[in-house]
MIGU-124749 format. One record per atom (N, C-alpha, C, O): residue in one letter; chain; y, z, x. Coordinates in pm, 1 decimal, m for minus. Example, Ala and Ser with C-alpha at 12.3 -4.5 7.8 and 13.67 -1.06 7.14 Angstrom:
// residues 2
<r><vodren>A</vodren><tornu>A</tornu><y>m569.0</y><z>780.0</z><x>1319.0</x></r>
<r><vodren>A</vodren><tornu>A</tornu><y>m450.0</y><z>780.0</z><x>1230.0</x></r>
<r><vodren>A</vodren><tornu>A</tornu><y>m330.0</y><z>780.0</z><x>1320.0</x></r>
<r><vodren>A</vodren><tornu>A</tornu><y>m331.9</y><z>846.5</z><x>1423.6</x></r>
<r><vodren>S</vodren><tornu>A</tornu><y>m225.0</y><z>708.0</z><x>1285.0</x></r>
<r><vodren>S</vodren><tornu>A</tornu><y>m106.0</y><z>714.0</z><x>1367.0</x></r>
<r><vodren>S</vodren><tornu>A</tornu><y>3.0</y><z>787.0</z><x>1290.0</x></r>
<r><vodren>S</vodren><tornu>A</tornu><y>113.8</y><z>803.9</z><x>1340.9</x></r>
END
This chain:
// residues 62
<r><vodren>M</vodren><tornu>A</tornu><y>m1262.4</y><z>m1827.6</z><x>m9723.8</x></r>
<r><vodren>M</vodren><tornu>A</tornu><y>m1335.2</y><z>m1777.5</z><x>m9782.1</x></r>
<r><vodren>M</vodren><tornu>A</tornu><y>m1419.9</y><z>m1697.7</z><x>m9705.5</x></r>
<r><vodren>M</vodren><tornu>A</tornu><y>m1540.9</y><z>m1718.7</z><x>m9697.9</x></r>
<r><vodren>V</vodren><tornu>A</tornu><y>m1353.5</y><z>m1593.9</z><x>m9639.9</x></r>
<r><vodren>V</vodren><tornu>A</tornu><y>m1308.8</y><z>m1377.3</z><x>m9624.6</x></r>
<r><vodren>V</vodren><tornu>A</tornu><y>m1363.8</y><z>m1366.5</z><x>m9769.1</x></r>
<r><vodren>V</vodren><tornu>A</tornu><y>m1467.5</y><z>m1372.1</z><x>m9835.1</x></r>
<r><vodren>K</vodren><tornu>A</tornu><y>m1230.6</y><z>m1347.8</z><x>m9777.4</x></r>
<r><vodren>K</vodren><tornu>A</tornu><y>m1245.3</y><z>m1317.3</z><x>m9970.1</x></r>
<r><vodren>K</vodren><tornu>A</tornu><y>m1378.0</y><z>m1314.0</z><x>m9973.8</x></r>
<r><vodren>K</vodren><tornu>A</tornu><y>m1462.2</y><z>m1226.7</z><x>m9952.7</x></r>
<r><vodren>N</vodren><tornu>A</tornu><y>m1381.0</y><z>m1454.2</z><x>m10012.4</x></r>
<r><vodren>N</vodren><tornu>A</tornu><y>m1523.7</y><z>m1476.1</z><x>m10116.5</x></r>
<r><vodren>N</vodren><tornu>A</tornu><y>m1644.8</y><z>m1389.5</z><x>m10028.9</x></r>
<r><vodren>N</vodren><tornu>A</tornu><y>m1702.5</y><z>m1298.2</z><x>m10087.9</x></r>
<r><vodren>L</vodren><tornu>A</tornu><y>m1679.7</y><z>m1420.2</z><x>m9890.9</x></r>
<r><vodren>L</vodren><tornu>A</tornu><y>m1790.5</y><z>m1330.6</z><x>m9883.7</x></r>
<r><vodren>L</vodren><tornu>A</tornu><y>m1859.5</y><z>m1235.7</z><x>m9874.6</x></r>
<r><vodren>L</vodren><tornu>A</tornu><y>m1977.3</y><z>m1204.2</z><x>m9858.0</x></r>
<r><vodren>K</vodren><tornu>A</tornu><y>m1698.3</y><z>m1166.8</z><x>m9898.3</x></r>
<r><vodren>K</vodren><tornu>A</tornu><y>m1640.3</y><z>m1030.2</z><x>m9860.3</x></r>
<r><vodren>K</vodren><tornu>A</tornu><y>m1682.3</y><z>m982.7</z><x>m10012.9</x></r>
<r><vodren>K</vodren><tornu>A</tornu><y>m1747.2</y><z>m882.3</z><x>m10042.1</x></r>
<r><vodren>V</vodren><tornu>A</tornu><y>m1616.4</y><z>m1102.1</z><x>m10120.3</x></r>
<r><vodren>V</vodren><tornu>A</tornu><y>m1721.7</y><z>m1048.4</z><x>m10323.1</x></r>
<r><vodren>V</vodren><tornu>A</tornu><y>m1907.6</y><z>m1048.4</z><x>m10309.4</x></r>
<r><vodren>V</vodren><tornu>A</tornu><y>m1986.4</y><z>m954.1</z><x>m10316.4</x></r>
<r><vodren>R</vodren><tornu>A</tornu><y>m1928.6</y><z>m1181.4</z><x>m10289.7</x></r>
<r><vodren>R</vodren><tornu>A</tornu><y>m2050.8</y><z>m1215.1</z><x>m10277.7</x></r>
<r><vodren>R</vodren><tornu>A</tornu><y>m2126.1</y><z>m1102.8</z><x>m10161.3</x></r>
<r><vodren>R</vodren><tornu>A</tornu><y>m2207.3</y><z>m1025.0</z><x>m10211.4</x></r>
<r><vodren>L</vodren><tornu>A</tornu><y>m2106.5</y><z>m1093.7</z><x>m10035.0</x></r>
<r><vodren>L</vodren><tornu>A</tornu><y>m2168.6</y><z>m895.2</z><x>m9978.0</x></r>
<r><vodren>L</vodren><tornu>A</tornu><y>m2203.7</y><z>m817.2</z><x>m10097.4</x></r>
<r><vodren>L</vodren><tornu>A</tornu><y>m2320.6</y><z>m792.9</z><x>m10127.2</x></r>
<r><vodren>K</vodren><tornu>A</tornu><y>m2052.6</y><z>m758.8</z><x>m10199.1</x></r>
<r><vodren>K</vodren><tornu>A</tornu><y>m2010.5</y><z>m653.6</z><x>m10283.9</x></r>
<r><vodren>K</vodren><tornu>A</tornu><y>m2122.4</y><z>m689.3</z><x>m10371.6</x></r>
<r><vodren>K</vodren><tornu>A</tornu><y>m2196.3</y><z>m596.3</z><x>m10404.0</x></r>
<r><vodren>E</vodren><tornu>A</tornu><y>m2150.4</y><z>m813.9</z><x>m10419.1</x></r>
<r><vodren>E</vodren><tornu>A</tornu><y>m2236.8</y><z>m799.1</z><x>m10564.6</x></r>
<r><vodren>E</vodren><tornu>A</tornu><y>m2303.7</y><z>m779.2</z><x>m10545.9</x></r>
<r><vodren>E</vodren><tornu>A</tornu><y>m2328.4</y><z>m670.0</z><x>m10597.2</x></r>
<r><vodren>N</vodren><tornu>A</tornu><y>m2418.5</y><z>m832.0</z><x>m10464.1</x></r>
<r><vodren>N</vodren><tornu>A</tornu><y>m2503.5</y><z>m868.2</z><x>m10323.3</x></r>
<r><vodren>N</vodren><tornu>A</tornu><y>m2565.4</y><z>m738.6</z><x>m10348.7</x></r>
<r><vodren>N</vodren><tornu>A</tornu><y>m2683.8</y><z>m733.7</z><x>m10382.0</x></r>
<r><vodren>G</vodren><tornu>A</tornu><y>m2474.0</y><z>m602.5</z><x>m10331.7</x></r>
<r><vodren>G</vodren><tornu>A</tornu><y>m2604.3</y><z>m497.9</z><x>m10262.9</x></r>
<r><vodren>G</vodren><tornu>A</tornu><y>m2591.9</y><z>m493.4</z><x>m10112.0</x></r>
<r><vodren>G</vodren><tornu>A</tornu><y>m2634.7</y><z>m394.2</z><x>m10052.9</x></r>
<r><vodren>L</vodren><tornu>A</tornu><y>m2517.4</y><z>m628.3</z><x>m10022.1</x></r>
<r><vodren>L</vodren><tornu>A</tornu><y>m2469.9</y><z>m612.8</z><x>m9859.6</x></r>
<r><vodren>L</vodren><tornu>A</tornu><y>m2409.6</y><z>m519.7</z><x>m9817.5</x></r>
<r><vodren>L</vodren><tornu>A</tornu><y>m2442.6</y><z>m465.4</z><x>m9712.1</x></r>
<r><vodren>W</vodren><tornu>A</tornu><y>m2308.6</y><z>m480.3</z><x>m9889.3</x></r>
<r><vodren>W</vodren><tornu>A</tornu><y>m2127.2</y><z>m495.2</z><x>m9824.9</x></r>
<r><vodren>W</vodren><tornu>A</tornu><y>m2218.7</y><z>m370.7</z><x>m9707.3</x></r>
<r><vodren>W</vodren><tornu>A</tornu><y>m2232.1</y><z>m426.0</z><x>m9598.2</x></r>
<r><vodren>D</vodren><tornu>A</tornu><y>m2268.3</y><z>m252.6</z><x>m9706.7</x></r>
<r><vodren>D</vodren><tornu>A</tornu><y>m2280.6</y><z>m104.6</z><x>m9679.1</x></r>
<r><vodren>D</vodren><tornu>A</tornu><y>m2398.7</y><z>m212.4</z><x>m9550.5</x></r>
<r><vodren>D</vodren><tornu>A</tornu><y>m2400.5</y><z>m187.5</z><x>m9430.0</x></r>
<r><vodren>E</vodren><tornu>A</tornu><y>m2439.4</y><z>m266.5</z><x>m9581.9</x></r>
<r><vodren>E</vodren><tornu>A</tornu><y>m2550.9</y><z>m315.1</z><x>m9432.9</x></r>
<r><vodren>E</vodren><tornu>A</tornu><y>m2454.3</y><z>m485.0</z><x>m9316.6</x></r>
<r><vodren>E</vodren><tornu>A</tornu><y>m2492.3</y><z>m520.1</z><x>m9204.9</x></r>
<r><vodren>C</vodren><tornu>A</tornu><y>m2344.7</y><z>m544.7</z><x>m9390.2</x></r>
<r><vodren>C</vodren><tornu>A</tornu><y>m2204.4</y><z>m632.9</z><x>m9390.8</x></r>
<r><vodren>C</vodren><tornu>A</tornu><y>m2029.3</y><z>m618.4</z><x>m9378.8</x></r>
<r><vodren>C</vodren><tornu>A</tornu><y>m2008.7</y><z>m529.8</z><x>m9461.8</x></r>
<r><vodren>K</vodren><tornu>A</tornu><y>m1975.7</y><z>m633.3</z><x>m9356.3</x></r>
<r><vodren>K</vodren><tornu>A</tornu><y>m1919.9</y><z>m674.4</z><x>m9315.8</x></r>
<r><vodren>K</vodren><tornu>A</tornu><y>m1836.0</y><z>m781.1</z><x>m9252.9</x></r>
<r><vodren>K</vodren><tornu>A</tornu><y>m1890.3</y><z>m824.2</z><x>m9151.2</x></r>
<r><vodren>V</vodren><tornu>A</tornu><y>m1751.6</y><z>m822.9</z><x>m9272.8</x></r>
<r><vodren>V</vodren><tornu>A</tornu><y>m1677.0</y><z>m987.0</z><x>m9320.7</x></r>
<r><vodren>V</vodren><tornu>A</tornu><y>m1573.7</y><z>m930.9</z><x>m9274.4</x></r>
<r><vodren>V</vodren><tornu>A</tornu><y>m1544.7</y><z>m818.6</z><x>m9315.7</x></r>
<r><vodren>T</vodren><tornu>A</tornu><y>m1451.0</y><z>m1029.7</z><x>m9126.3</x></r>
<r><vodren>T</vodren><tornu>A</tornu><y>m1284.1</y><z>m953.6</z><x>m9158.5</x></r>
<r><vodren>T</vodren><tornu>A</tornu><y>m1261.4</y><z>m1065.3</z><x>m9028.0</x></r>
<r><vodren>T</vodren><tornu>A</tornu><y>m1333.4</y><z>m1112.1</z><x>m8939.8</x></r>
<r><vodren>K</vodren><tornu>A</tornu><y>m1170.1</y><z>m1074.0</z><x>m9054.8</x></r>
<r><vodren>K</vodren><tornu>A</tornu><y>m1046.4</y><z>m1143.7</z><x>m8963.4</x></r>
<r><vodren>K</vodren><tornu>A</tornu><y>m1029.2</y><z>m1140.8</z><x>m8858.7</x></r>
<r><vodren>K</vodren><tornu>A</tornu><y>m1056.9</y><z>m1022.4</z><x>m8839.4</x></r>
<r><vodren>S</vodren><tornu>A</tornu><y>m983.5</y><z>m1207.2</z><x>m8694.0</x></r>
<r><vodren>S</vodren><tornu>A</tornu><y>m961.3</y><z>m1180.6</z><x>m8621.8</x></r>
<r><vodren>S</vodren><tornu>A</tornu><y>m925.1</y><z>m1283.3</z><x>m8543.2</x></r>
<r><vodren>S</vodren><tornu>A</tornu><y>m972.1</y><z>m1397.0</z><x>m8541.4</x></r>
<r><vodren>G</vodren><tornu>A</tornu><y>m834.2</y><z>m1234.5</z><x>m8475.0</x></r>
<r><vodren>G</vodren><tornu>A</tornu><y>m780.4</y><z>m1392.4</z><x>m8326.6</x></r>
<r><vodren>G</vodren><tornu>A</tornu><y>m836.1</y><z>m1429.0</z><x>m8273.2</x></r>
<r><vodren>G</vodren><tornu>A</tornu><y>m913.8</y><z>m1337.7</z><x>m8245.5</x></r>
<r><vodren>C</vodren><tornu>A</tornu><y>m886.3</y><z>m1571.5</z><x>m8189.4</x></r>
<r><vodren>C</vodren><tornu>A</tornu><y>m935.0</y><z>m1640.1</z><x>m8094.1</x></r>
<r><vodren>C</vodren><tornu>A</tornu><y>m1053.5</y><z>m1593.5</z><x>m8061.7</x></r>
<r><vodren>C</vodren><tornu>A</tornu><y>m1056.7</y><z>m1555.3</z><x>m7944.7</x></r>
<r><vodren>L</vodren><tornu>A</tornu><y>m1155.6</y><z>m1581.2</z><x>m8121.2</x></r>
<r><vodren>L</vodren><tornu>A</tornu><y>m1298.5</y><z>m1508.9</z><x>m8027.1</x></r>
<r><vodren>L</vodren><tornu>A</tornu><y>m1277.7</y><z>m1649.8</z><x>m7920.1</x></r>
<r><vodren>L</vodren><tornu>A</tornu><y>m1371.8</y><z>m1649.6</z><x>m7840.7</x></r>
<r><vodren>G</vodren><tornu>A</tornu><y>m1196.1</y><z>m1752.3</z><x>m7898.3</x></r>
<r><vodren>G</vodren><tornu>A</tornu><y>m1325.5</y><z>m1843.4</z><x>m7730.4</x></r>
<r><vodren>G</vodren><tornu>A</tornu><y>m1326.3</y><z>m1984.3</z><x>m7811.3</x></r>
<r><vodren>G</vodren><tornu>A</tornu><y>m1431.8</y><z>m2007.4</z><x>m7870.3</x></r>
<r><vodren>G</vodren><tornu>A</tornu><y>m1247.0</y><z>m2059.4</z><x>m7819.9</x></r>
<r><vodren>G</vodren><tornu>A</tornu><y>m1377.6</y><z>m2206.5</z><x>m7816.1</x></r>
<r><vodren>G</vodren><tornu>A</tornu><y>m1246.3</y><z>m2289.4</z><x>m7940.9</x></r>
<r><vodren>G</vodren><tornu>A</tornu><y>m1231.9</y><z>m2405.7</z><x>m7978.5</x></r>
<r><vodren>C</vodren><tornu>A</tornu><y>m1168.1</y><z>m2153.1</z><x>m7973.9</x></r>
<r><vodren>C</vodren><tornu>A</tornu><y>m1031.8</y><z>m2210.7</z><x>m8119.4</x></r>
<r><vodren>C</vodren><tornu>A</tornu><y>m1043.3</y><z>m2411.4</z><x>m8173.7</x></r>
<r><vodren>C</vodren><tornu>A</tornu><y>m1059.4</y><z>m2478.4</z><x>m8275.7</x></r>
<r><vodren>A</vodren><tornu>A</tornu><y>m1011.7</y><z>m2439.6</z><x>m7955.5</x></r>
<r><vodren>A</vodren><tornu>A</tornu><y>m936.2</y><z>m2570.0</z><x>m7994.6</x></r>
<r><vodren>A</vodren><tornu>A</tornu><y>m1098.7</y><z>m2677.9</z><x>m8091.8</x></r>
<r><vodren>A</vodren><tornu>A</tornu><y>m1094.1</y><z>m2769.6</z><x>m8173.8</x></r>
<r><vodren>F</vodren><tornu>A</tornu><y>m1194.7</y><z>m2619.3</z><x>m8039.9</x></r>
<r><vodren>F</vodren><tornu>A</tornu><y>m1345.6</y><z>m2685.3</z><x>m8130.1</x></r>
<r><vodren>F</vodren><tornu>A</tornu><y>m1318.0</y><z>m2600.9</z><x>m8351.2</x></r>
<r><vodren>F</vodren><tornu>A</tornu><y>m1414.3</y><z>m2603.2</z><x>m8427.7</x></r>
<r><vodren>G</vodren><tornu>A</tornu><y>m1223.6</y><z>m2562.0</z><x>m8382.3</x></r>
<r><vodren>G</vodren><tornu>A</tornu><y>m1225.4</y><z>m2504.7</z><x>m8502.4</x></r>
<r><vodren>G</vodren><tornu>A</tornu><y>m1217.1</y><z>m2364.9</z><x>m8561.8</x></r>
<r><vodren>G</vodren><tornu>A</tornu><y>m1163.1</y><z>m2272.4</z><x>m8501.1</x></r>
<r><vodren>V</vodren><tornu>A</tornu><y>m1286.4</y><z>m2348.7</z><x>m8713.8</x></r>
<r><vodren>V</vodren><tornu>A</tornu><y>m1327.7</y><z>m2223.2</z><x>m8690.1</x></r>
<r><vodren>V</vodren><tornu>A</tornu><y>m1413.5</y><z>m2165.2</z><x>m8689.3</x></r>
<r><vodren>V</vodren><tornu>A</tornu><y>m1512.2</y><z>m2197.0</z><x>m8755.7</x></r>
<r><vodren>N</vodren><tornu>A</tornu><y>m1406.9</y><z>m2017.2</z><x>m8585.4</x></r>
<r><vodren>N</vodren><tornu>A</tornu><y>m1477.4</y><z>m1991.7</z><x>m8464.8</x></r>
<r><vodren>N</vodren><tornu>A</tornu><y>m1587.4</y><z>m1815.7</z><x>m8582.4</x></r>
<r><vodren>N</vodren><tornu>A</tornu><y>m1552.8</y><z>m1785.7</z><x>m8696.7</x></r>
<r><vodren>A</vodren><tornu>A</tornu><y>m1681.0</y><z>m1757.0</z><x>m8521.5</x></r>
<r><vodren>A</vodren><tornu>A</tornu><y>m1739.2</y><z>m1660.1</z><x>m8628.3</x></r>
<r><vodren>A</vodren><tornu>A</tornu><y>m1855.8</y><z>m1582.6</z><x>m8473.7</x></r>
<r><vodren>A</vodren><tornu>A</tornu><y>m1941.1</y><z>m1635.0</z><x>m8402.1</x></r>
<r><vodren>T</vodren><tornu>A</tornu><y>m1806.1</y><z>m1459.0</z><x>m8480.3</x></r>
<r><vodren>T</vodren><tornu>A</tornu><y>m1942.3</y><z>m1441.9</z><x>m8396.9</x></r>
<r><vodren>T</vodren><tornu>A</tornu><y>m2027.5</y><z>m1359.2</z><x>m8535.4</x></r>
<r><vodren>T</vodren><tornu>A</tornu><y>m1989.5</y><z>m1314.7</z><x>m8643.7</x></r>
<r><vodren>L</vodren><tornu>A</tornu><y>m2175.9</y><z>m1368.6</z><x>m8455.8</x></r>
<r><vodren>L</vodren><tornu>A</tornu><y>m2231.1</y><z>m1217.4</z><x>m8588.7</x></r>
<r><vodren>L</vodren><tornu>A</tornu><y>m2249.6</y><z>m1108.4</z><x>m8505.6</x></r>
<r><vodren>L</vodren><tornu>A</tornu><y>m2241.4</y><z>m1130.4</z><x>m8384.8</x></r>
<r><vodren>Y</vodren><tornu>A</tornu><y>m2275.5</y><z>m981.9</z><x>m8547.6</x></r>
<r><vodren>Y</vodren><tornu>A</tornu><y>m2330.8</y><z>m899.7</z><x>m8436.6</x></r>
<r><vodren>Y</vodren><tornu>A</tornu><y>m2413.7</y><z>m838.5</z><x>m8543.0</x></r>
<r><vodren>Y</vodren><tornu>A</tornu><y>m2398.3</y><z>m843.0</z><x>m8665.0</x></r>
<r><vodren>P</vodren><tornu>A</tornu><y>m2543.8</y><z>m755.6</z><x>m8441.6</x></r>
<r><vodren>P</vodren><tornu>A</tornu><y>m2430.3</y><z>m729.3</z><x>m8295.4</x></r>
<r><vodren>P</vodren><tornu>A</tornu><y>m2552.4</y><z>m775.4</z><x>m8183.7</x></r>
<r><vodren>P</vodren><tornu>A</tornu><y>m2600.2</y><z>m724.7</z><x>m8082.2</x></r>
<r><vodren>D</vodren><tornu>A</tornu><y>m2583.3</y><z>m949.8</z><x>m8292.3</x></r>
<r><vodren>D</vodren><tornu>A</tornu><y>m2684.8</y><z>m1022.0</z><x>m8127.9</x></r>
<r><vodren>D</vodren><tornu>A</tornu><y>m2570.7</y><z>m1096.6</z><x>m8144.9</x></r>
<r><vodren>D</vodren><tornu>A</tornu><y>m2607.9</y><z>m1213.6</z><x>m8153.0</x></r>
<r><vodren>N</vodren><tornu>A</tornu><y>m2441.2</y><z>m1089.7</z><x>m8155.3</x></r>
<r><vodren>N</vodren><tornu>A</tornu><y>m2326.6</y><z>m1241.5</z><x>m8081.9</x></r>
<r><vodren>N</vodren><tornu>A</tornu><y>m2389.3</y><z>m1370.3</z><x>m8045.8</x></r>
<r><vodren>N</vodren><tornu>A</tornu><y>m2396.0</y><z>m1441.3</z><x>m7945.4</x></r>
<r><vodren>T</vodren><tornu>A</tornu><y>m2438.8</y><z>m1372.5</z><x>m8184.8</x></r>
<r><vodren>T</vodren><tornu>A</tornu><y>m2450.2</y><z>m1530.4</z><x>m8298.3</x></r>
<r><vodren>T</vodren><tornu>A</tornu><y>m2280.0</y><z>m1567.4</z><x>m8283.8</x></r>
<r><vodren>T</vodren><tornu>A</tornu><y>m2182.7</y><z>m1514.6</z><x>m8337.6</x></r>
<r><vodren>F</vodren><tornu>A</tornu><y>m2288.3</y><z>m1654.9</z><x>m8209.6</x></r>
<r><vodren>F</vodren><tornu>A</tornu><y>m2148.6</y><z>m1751.5</z><x>m8154.1</x></r>
<r><vodren>F</vodren><tornu>A</tornu><y>m2195.6</y><z>m1884.6</z><x>m8310.8</x></r>
<r><vodren>F</vodren><tornu>A</tornu><y>m2296.1</y><z>m1953.8</z><x>m8327.3</x></r>
<r><vodren>L</vodren><tornu>A</tornu><y>m2070.8</y><z>m1869.1</z><x>m8394.2</x></r>
<r><vodren>L</vodren><tornu>A</tornu><y>m2057.7</y><z>m1960.7</z><x>m8477.2</x></r>
<r><vodren>L</vodren><tornu>A</tornu><y>m1950.0</y><z>m2048.1</z><x>m8452.5</x></r>
<r><vodren>L</vodren><tornu>A</tornu><y>m1845.8</y><z>m1982.7</z><x>m8448.0</x></r>
<r><vodren>S</vodren><tornu>A</tornu><y>m1922.2</y><z>m2227.7</z><x>m8426.0</x></r>
<r><vodren>S</vodren><tornu>A</tornu><y>m1805.8</y><z>m2283.7</z><x>m8448.2</x></r>
<r><vodren>S</vodren><tornu>A</tornu><y>m1851.9</y><z>m2422.8</z><x>m8528.7</x></r>
<r><vodren>S</vodren><tornu>A</tornu><y>m1947.9</y><z>m2486.9</z><x>m8571.5</x></r>
<r><vodren>N</vodren><tornu>A</tornu><y>m1672.5</y><z>m2417.0</z><x>m8511.9</x></r>
<r><vodren>N</vodren><tornu>A</tornu><y>m1665.4</y><z>m2491.8</z><x>m8577.1</x></r>
<r><vodren>N</vodren><tornu>A</tornu><y>m1626.8</y><z>m2595.1</z><x>m8744.3</x></r>
<r><vodren>N</vodren><tornu>A</tornu><y>m1606.2</y><z>m2711.2</z><x>m8779.9</x></r>
<r><vodren>I</vodren><tornu>A</tornu><y>m1639.7</y><z>m2415.8</z><x>m8817.4</x></r>
<r><vodren>I</vodren><tornu>A</tornu><y>m1680.0</y><z>m2390.0</z><x>m8907.8</x></r>
<r><vodren>I</vodren><tornu>A</tornu><y>m1604.4</y><z>m2461.1</z><x>m9022.6</x></r>
<r><vodren>I</vodren><tornu>A</tornu><y>m1510.1</y><z>m2526.7</z><x>m8978.4</x></r>
<r><vodren>S</vodren><tornu>A</tornu><y>m1615.2</y><z>m2466.0</z><x>m9127.9</x></r>
<r><vodren>S</vodren><tornu>A</tornu><y>m1540.8</y><z>m2542.3</z><x>m9291.1</x></r>
<r><vodren>S</vodren><tornu>A</tornu><y>m1627.3</y><z>m2478.6</z><x>m9419.1</x></r>
<r><vodren>S</vodren><tornu>A</tornu><y>m1744.6</y><z>m2444.6</z><x>m9434.8</x></r>
<r><vodren>L</vodren><tornu>A</tornu><y>m1475.5</y><z>m2481.1</z><x>m9524.4</x></r>
<r><vodren>L</vodren><tornu>A</tornu><y>m1553.2</y><z>m2467.8</z><x>m9620.0</x></r>
<r><vodren>L</vodren><tornu>A</tornu><y>m1655.9</y><z>m2428.7</z><x>m9700.6</x></r>
<r><vodren>L</vodren><tornu>A</tornu><y>m1699.2</y><z>m2335.5</z><x>m9768.4</x></r>
<r><vodren>D</vodren><tornu>A</tornu><y>m1687.6</y><z>m2604.3</z><x>m9642.7</x></r>
<r><vodren>D</vodren><tornu>A</tornu><y>m1806.0</y><z>m2620.3</z><x>m9707.4</x></r>
<r><vodren>D</vodren><tornu>A</tornu><y>m2014.8</y><z>m2575.8</z><x>m9645.4</x></r>
<r><vodren>D</vodren><tornu>A</tornu><y>m2133.1</y><z>m2599.6</z><x>m9670.0</x></r>
<r><vodren>D</vodren><tornu>A</tornu><y>m1919.7</y><z>m2499.3</z><x>m9555.6</x></r>
<r><vodren>D</vodren><tornu>A</tornu><y>m2043.3</y><z>m2393.2</z><x>m9457.2</x></r>
<r><vodren>D</vodren><tornu>A</tornu><y>m2059.1</y><z>m2192.5</z><x>m9484.0</x></r>
<r><vodren>D</vodren><tornu>A</tornu><y>m2097.4</y><z>m2092.0</z><x>m9424.1</x></r>
<r><vodren>E</vodren><tornu>A</tornu><y>m1973.4</y><z>m2253.2</z><x>m9671.5</x></r>
<r><vodren>E</vodren><tornu>A</tornu><y>m2026.9</y><z>m2068.5</z><x>m9723.0</x></r>
<r><vodren>E</vodren><tornu>A</tornu><y>m2089.8</y><z>m2043.4</z><x>m9705.1</x></r>
<r><vodren>E</vodren><tornu>A</tornu><y>m2128.5</y><z>m1949.8</z><x>m9635.1</x></r>
<r><vodren>D</vodren><tornu>A</tornu><y>m2177.2</y><z>m2186.7</z><x>m9814.6</x></r>
<r><vodren>D</vodren><tornu>A</tornu><y>m2307.1</y><z>m2098.1</z><x>m9858.1</x></r>
<r><vodren>D</vodren><tornu>A</tornu><y>m2393.5</y><z>m2028.4</z><x>m9764.9</x></r>
<r><vodren>D</vodren><tornu>A</tornu><y>m2430.5</y><z>m1911.0</z><x>m9768.4</x></r>
<r><vodren>D</vodren><tornu>A</tornu><y>m2431.1</y><z>m2160.4</z><x>m9643.7</x></r>
<r><vodren>D</vodren><tornu>A</tornu><y>m2510.6</y><z>m2169.2</z><x>m9522.3</x></r>
<r><vodren>D</vodren><tornu>A</tornu><y>m2502.3</y><z>m2019.3</z><x>m9446.4</x></r>
<r><vodren>D</vodren><tornu>A</tornu><y>m2593.6</y><z>m1953.3</z><x>m9396.7</x></r>
<r><vodren>L</vodren><tornu>A</tornu><y>m2339.3</y><z>m1986.5</z><x>m9457.3</x></r>
<r><vodren>L</vodren><tornu>A</tornu><y>m2264.9</y><z>m1866.5</z><x>m9371.3</x></r>
<r><vodren>L</vodren><tornu>A</tornu><y>m2317.1</y><z>m1736.1</z><x>m9426.1</x></r>
<r><vodren>L</vodren><tornu>A</tornu><y>m2349.7</y><z>m1642.8</z><x>m9352.8</x></r>
<r><vodren>Y</vodren><tornu>A</tornu><y>m2325.8</y><z>m1732.0</z><x>m9597.4</x></r>
<r><vodren>Y</vodren><tornu>A</tornu><y>m2379.0</y><z>m1646.2</z><x>m9671.6</x></r>
<r><vodren>Y</vodren><tornu>A</tornu><y>m2476.0</y><z>m1592.8</z><x>m9667.7</x></r>
<r><vodren>Y</vodren><tornu>A</tornu><y>m2497.5</y><z>m1472.5</z><x>m9682.9</x></r>
<r><vodren>A</vodren><tornu>A</tornu><y>m2597.5</y><z>m1735.9</z><x>m9632.0</x></r>
<r><vodren>A</vodren><tornu>A</tornu><y>m2731.8</y><z>m1627.8</z><x>m9591.3</x></r>
<r><vodren>A</vodren><tornu>A</tornu><y>m2766.7</y><z>m1607.2</z><x>m9488.0</x></r>
<r><vodren>A</vodren><tornu>A</tornu><y>m2866.2</y><z>m1539.8</z><x>m9461.4</x></r>
<r><vodren>I</vodren><tornu>A</tornu><y>m2657.2</y><z>m1686.0</z><x>m9368.2</x></r>
<r><vodren>I</vodren><tornu>A</tornu><y>m2771.5</y><z>m1682.0</z><x>m9239.3</x></r>
<r><vodren>I</vodren><tornu>A</tornu><y>m2691.0</y><z>m1471.7</z><x>m9235.4</x></r>
<r><vodren>I</vodren><tornu>A</tornu><y>m2724.2</y><z>m1412.3</z><x>m9132.8</x></r>
<r><vodren>L</vodren><tornu>A</tornu><y>m2590.2</y><z>m1375.6</z><x>m9349.9</x></r>
<r><vodren>L</vodren><tornu>A</tornu><y>m2521.4</y><z>m1324.0</z><x>m9318.8</x></r>
<r><vodren>L</vodren><tornu>A</tornu><y>m2641.3</y><z>m1204.1</z><x>m9446.9</x></r>
<r><vodren>L</vodren><tornu>A</tornu><y>m2644.4</y><z>m1085.1</z><x>m9415.6</x></r>
<r><vodren>S</vodren><tornu>A</tornu><y>m2675.2</y><z>m1221.5</z><x>m9498.3</x></r>
<r><vodren>S</vodren><tornu>A</tornu><y>m2749.6</y><z>m1148.4</z><x>m9620.4</x></r>
<r><vodren>S</vodren><tornu>A</tornu><y>m2860.4</y><z>m1205.6</z><x>m9582.0</x></r>
<r><vodren>S</vodren><tornu>A</tornu><y>m2931.9</y><z>m1234.4</z><x>m9677.9</x></r>
<r><vodren>A</vodren><tornu>A</tornu><y>m2931.4</y><z>m1251.9</z><x>m9413.0</x></r>
<r><vodren>A</vodren><tornu>A</tornu><y>m3088.3</y><z>m1345.5</z><x>m9414.9</x></r>
<r><vodren>A</vodren><tornu>A</tornu><y>m3073.0</y><z>m1116.6</z><x>m9262.1</x></r>
<r><vodren>A</vodren><tornu>A</tornu><y>m3155.7</y><z>m1027.8</z><x>m9241.6</x></r>
<r><vodren>K</vodren><tornu>A</tornu><y>m2957.0</y><z>m1133.7</z><x>m9222.4</x></r>
<r><vodren>K</vodren><tornu>A</tornu><y>m2980.9</y><z>m996.2</z><x>m9181.6</x></r>
<r><vodren>K</vodren><tornu>A</tornu><y>m2966.5</y><z>m880.2</z><x>m9252.2</x></r>
<r><vodren>K</vodren><tornu>A</tornu><y>m2992.1</y><z>m772.1</z><x>m9199.2</x></r>
END
């Protein structure tokens, strides 16, 4: 998913505005894959591959 999101952001000219990186556990790892959106510190949990389009929509709207 990280690779796909990076490609989509670059293809749509959004890479300078938004970055996607991997990290270690951000907390709540027992609930699945998590993400934190900065600078507003929005925490998303239990993310699956099925959520890629929704996550891209959130990122591209920022």
